[in-house]
C-alpha positions in Angstrom: 0.0 0.0 0.0 1.2 3.5 -0.8 1.8 5.8 2.1 -1.0 8.4 2.1 1.2 11.1 3.6 3.9 10.5 1.0 1.4 10.5 -1.8 -0.1 13.8 -0.6 3.3 15.4 -0.4 4.2 14.2 -3.9 1.0 15.6 -5.4 0.8 18.9 -3.6 4.4 19.9 -3.1 6.2 18.6 -6.2 5.8 19.1 -9.9 3.9 16.3 -11.6 6.2 16.5 -14.7 9.7 17.2 -13.4 9.3 15.8 -9.8 10.9 19.0 -8.5 9.6 21.2 -5.7 6.8 23.5 -6.8 8.0 27.1 -7.2 6.4 30.1 -8.7 5.1 30.5 -11.3 2.9 27.4 -10.8 0.5 26.3 -13.4 -2.4 23.7 -13.4 -3.8 21.7 -16.3 -7.4 21.1 -17.2 -7.3 17.8 -15.1 -6.2 19.6 -11.9 -2.5 18.6 -11.8 0.2 21.0 -10.6 3.3 21.8 -12.6 6.2 24.3 -12.6 5.7 26.6 -15.6 9.3 26.3 -16.7 9.0 22.5 -16.8 5.9 22.7 -19.1 7.7 25.2 -21.4 10.7 22.9 -21.7 8.4 19.9 -22.4 6.6 21.7 -25.1 9.8 23.0 -26.7 11.4 19.6 -26.8 10.6 18.3 -30.4 13.3 15.6 -30.5 12.3 12.1 -31.7 13.8 10.4 -28.7 11.5 12.4 -26.3 10.2 10.2 -23.5 6.4 10.2 -23.4 5.0 11.5 -20.1 1.6 10.3 -19.1 1.2 13.3 -16.7 1.5 15.8 -19.5 0.4 13.8 -22.6 -2.9 15.9 -22.8 -1.0 19.2 -22.8 -0.5 20.3 -26.4 0.2 24.0 -25.9 0.8 26.6 -23.2 -2.9 27.6 -23.6 -3.9 24.2 -22.0 -2.5 25.3 -18.6 -3.5 28.2 -16.3 -1.1 30.1 -14.1 -2.4 30.0 -10.5 -2.9 33.1 -8.4 -1.9 31.7 -5.0 -2.0 33.4 -1.6 0.9 32.9 0.8 0.5 31.3 4.2 1.7 33.8 6.8 2.4 31.0 9.3 4.6 29.1 6.9 8.3 29.4 7.7 9.8 27.4 4.8 13.5 28.1 4.3 13.6 31.1 6.6 14.7 29.0 9.6 17.7 26.8 9.5 17.0 23.1 10.3 19.5 21.9 12.9 18.0 18.5 13.5 16.4 19.2 16.9 13.1 20.5 15.4 10.1 18.6 14.1 9.8 19.1 10.4 6.1 19.1 9.4 6.0 17.9 5.8 2.3 18.9 5.4 2.9 22.5 6.4 1.3 24.4 3.5 2.9 27.3 1.8 -0.5 28.6 0.4 -3.9 29.0 1.9 -7.4 29.8 0.9 -7.9 33.6 0.9 -11.6 33.3 2.0 -11.7 30.6 4.6 -8.0 30.3 5.5 -7.6 26.6 5.0 -4.1 25.4 4.2 -3.5 23.9 0.7 -1.8 20.7 1.9 -4.0 18.0 0.4 -6.3 17.4 3.4 -8.9 19.8 2.1 -10.2 19.9 -1.5 -9.1 22.9 -3.4 -10.3 24.3 -6.8 -9.2 27.0 -9.2 -11.0 29.1 -11.7 -9.9 28.5 -15.3 -10.7 32.1 -16.4 -8.6 34.0 -13.9 -6.5 31.3 -12.1 -7.5 32.2 -8.5 -7.4 29.3 -6.1 -10.0 28.7 -3.4 -11.0 25.8 -1.1 -14.1 23.9 -2.1 -15.7 24.8 1.2 -15.4 28.5 0.4 -17.1 28.1 -3.0 -20.0 26.1 -1.5 -20.6 28.3 1.5 -20.3 31.6 -0.4 -22.1 30.9 -3.6 -21.5 33.6 -6.2 -21.1 33.9 -10.0 -18.1 36.2 -9.6 -14.6 35.4 -8.3 -14.2 36.2 -4.6 -10.7 37.6 -5.2 -10.6 39.4 -8.5 -14.3 39.8 -9.4 -14.2 38.1 -12.8 -17.4 36.2 -13.8 -17.2 32.4 -14.1 -19.5 29.4 -14.7 -19.7 26.0 -13.0 -17.7 24.4 -15.9 -14.8 26.8 -15.2 -14.2 25.4 -11.7 -11.5 22.7 -11.8 -10.7 20.5 -8.8 -7.0 20.3 -7.9 -5.6 16.8 -7.5 -9.1 15.2 -7.4 -9.9 11.6 -7.2 -10.6 9.3 -10.2 -14.2 10.4 -10.6 -13.2 14.0 -10.6 -10.6 13.3 -13.2 -13.0 11.5 -15.5 -15.5 14.4 -15.3 -12.8 16.9 -16.0 -11.6 14.8 -18.9 -15.0 14.8 -20.5 -15.3 18.6 -20.1 -11.8 19.1 -21.6 -12.7 17.0 -24.7 -16.0 18.8 -25.1 -14.3 22.2 -24.8 -11.6 21.4 -27.3 -14.1 20.0 -29.8 -16.2 23.1 -29.5 -13.2 25.3 -30.1 -12.3 23.3 -33.2 -15.8 23.7 -34.6 -15.7 27.5 -33.9 -12.4 27.8 -35.8 -13.8 25.9 -38.8 -16.9 28.0 -38.9 -14.8 31.2 -38.7 -12.6 30.0 -41.6 -15.8 29.2 -43.6 -17.2 32.6 -43.0 -14.0 34.4 -44.0 -13.7 32.3 -47.2 -17.3 33.1 -48.1 -16.8 36.8 -47.4 -13.7 36.8 -49.6 -15.5 35.0 -52.5 -18.3 37.6 -52.3 -15.9 40.5 -52.4 -14.1 39.3 -55.6 -17.2 39.6 -58.0 -18.3 42.8 -56.3 -14.8 44.3 -57.0 -15.1 43.4 -60.7 -18.6 44.9 -61.2 -18.7 48.7 -61.7 -20.1 50.8 -59.0 -22.5 53.7 -59.4 -19.6 56.2 -59.6 -18.0 54.2 -62.4 -21.2 53.8 -64.5 -20.8 55.0 -68.1 -23.5 56.8 -70.0 -23.4 57.0 -73.7 -24.3 60.7 -73.7 -21.3 61.9 -71.8 -18.4 59.5 -72.5 -17.3 57.3 -75.4 -14.8 54.4 -75.1 -11.9 54.8 -77.4 -10.1 51.9 -79.0 -7.3 52.3 -76.5 -9.7 51.8 -73.6 -9.6 55.4 -72.4 -12.7 57.5 -71.8 -12.8 60.7 -73.8 -15.3 63.4 -73.1 -17.3 64.7 -76.0 -17.4 68.4 -76.4 -20.5 69.9 -78.1 -19.6 73.1 -80.0 -21.7 75.6 -81.9 -20.8 77.0 -85.2 -20.9 80.7 -85.4 -22.1 80.8 -89.0 -25.1 78.4 -89.0 -25.9 78.5 -85.3 -26.5 74.8 -85.2 -24.5 72.4 -82.9 -21.8 70.6 -84.7 -21.6 66.8 -84.9 -20.3 65.3 -81.6 -16.8 64.0 -81.7 -15.8 66.3 -84.5 -14.0 69.6 -84.1 -14.7 72.5 -86.5 -11.5 73.8 -87.9 -11.6 77.4 -88.7 -9.4 78.6 -91.6 -6.1 80.0 -90.2 -5.4 83.4 -91.6 -2.3 83.9 -89.5 1.2 83.2 -91.0 4.3 82.4 -89.2 6.5 85.5 -88.8 9.9 85.8 -87.1 10.4 88.2 -84.4 13.1 89.9 -86.4 10.6 90.8 -89.1 8.2 92.5 -86.8 8.0 96.2 -87.6 7.3 97.5 -84.1 10.7 96.4 -82.8 13.9 98.5 -82.9 17.0 97.5 -84.9 19.0 96.8 -81.7 16.4 94.4 -80.6 16.2 92.7 -84.0 20.0 92.3 -84.1 19.8 89.9 -81.1 18.3 87.1 -83.3 20.0 85.0 -85.9 17.5 85.9 -88.5 18.8 89.4 -88.7 20.9 90.4 -91.6 23.8 91.4 -89.3 24.0 87.8 -88.0 24.4 86.3 -91.5 27.9 85.5 -92.7 29.4 85.0 -96.1 30.9 81.8 -97.3 34.4 83.2 -96.8 33.6 83.9 -93.1 32.3 80.4 -92.5 34.6 77.9 -90.9 35.7 74.6 -92.5 34.7 72.5 -89.5 32.3 69.7 -89.9 30.2 70.8 -87.0 28.7 74.2 -87.3 27.3 76.6 -84.8 24.0 78.2 -84.8 25.5 81.2 -86.5 26.3 79.2 -89.7 23.9 80.1 -92.5 
């Protein structure tokens, strides 16, 4: 037969995975087992093929499957403060943490629970005597399914296991439904992006599509002679009476102003003055 005291000490004072003493930060799984957080992180990061399977942590797939506990220290617990000389009785069941409502020590003699939403730890007696839908410590709301018994018996573990499987199945279905909704929304946005909106609607009266795909606006002009609107898309060309004249030929300018330009007679050179270079300047005429 297993010693009950040794079993309680192993379950409540040591990590279920690394078998080391529990030290903060302490986490608990959905089945109510206690672990050191660093041991869980090392277990999850170890992806080697020769990794030894651990029954106590086989149901933990990610860090989201554990909850960090908000524990309250026991003021009467001495711990490592006093040096043990051998002439003092060492109480192995002296608890480091207590219930913040009732004051019971968390040593395994009393049933303790924690809330999965916030991680606050209470004794089962406190939750039964003071019934509330809000956490006694932090005030966050919770349901009956969020209460998980720490280190419960076989019946408690079976109930918690069923709740865990239902919770994970529900989360998977929700993820699938979200993916389906996002895919449907994306498929609906694609045809709507191709169809023209009200601002992009094209009327035959205002715009005409050219062969190059550009929209050109039609300008309606009126002829001054007939007074009737011209044919759309065609531009009436008035006969140009103006001829190109150089600035130097203008009569209203002085001779000094005209001499600036190359078209003036003073800028022209004879053939003898022209250079024999292949490239010519602007003054070569």
